[in-house]
N, C-alpha and C positions, 0 to 999 in steps of 0.2 A: 561466546559473547564477551565483548570487552567494552567497558565504559571508558571512553576517551577523555571525558571532560570537555573543556573548551577546545574547539578546532577553528582554524581560520576559515574564511569563506572559500578560499582556494582548495583547502583540504576537504571541506564539506562537499563541494561539488565533485571532487575526485573520488571520495568515498561513496557518494550517492551513485555515481556512474559505475562503480565497481560492484554494486549490489545486483543480485538477481531478483530480489523481492524486498519490498518495504512493508513491514508489519506495523500497524498502528492499533495497539491494544487499548485504546482509550475507553474510559467509563463515561466521560463527559467531554464533548468536543464541539464547541459552538460553530466553528468553521472548518479548521483543519489545514493550516498552512503547509504542514508536512505532506498532505495529499497533493496539493498543487505543485510542490517541489518534486515529488515522485513522478507525477505526470509529465512535468517539464523534462525530466530525464528519461521519459518513456519506460518507466519501471512498473512492474507488476505491484499492485497494492492489495493487501489483505487487511481489512479494517473492521473494527466492531461497528455494529449497526446503531450508532448514536449520533444525534445532532446533525451537524453539517456533513459529516461523513456519509450518513445514511441518505441524506438528501442529494448529494452530488454523485455518488457511485451508482452506475447502472450495473446491477449484479451480473457477473461473468461477461460484461462487455468492456468496461474500463476499470475493473477491479472486482474483488470478491468481498461481500459483506457477510459477517458472521455474528452470531449472538454474543452478548457480553458474558462469557464463561471462560474459565481458565484453559479449557481444551480447544476452544474455538479457533484461535489463531493457528494452532498446530494443524487442525483439520484443514483450514483454509490454505496453509502452506503446502500441505500434501495434495490438495485438490489441484494445485497449479501444475503438478507434475504427473498427475494421474491420466491414463489413457482413456478413462471413462468420462472425464470432465473436459469442458473446453479449456484450452490453454490460456494462460494469462500473458504469455510473451507478447510484447508490443502493446499491452492494454492501455498504455499511456497515450498512444497515438490518437485514438478516437477522442480522448479527453482533451487533447491540446486544441481541438477545434471548437470546444464549447465556449 
């Protein structure tokens, strides 16, 4: 992980499109602009089950909701590549129609 600080809008879009997964480990999130940005880029989202994130994500349909615990995001990330769980690839597509 690397903290980049400020990035331009152009670089932000380029970096978002380069991601396989967007993790949102918030403890409090009233709406979740990052969620809509990830869906716009058709990226898989693993987010804690709080506020607007919990209300907008249909679990394993357009993202993965996990409890607010340190190990939860890691579990959610591993669930996206597991053969025993539904894949998260393209999970932003159903969300774009919302």
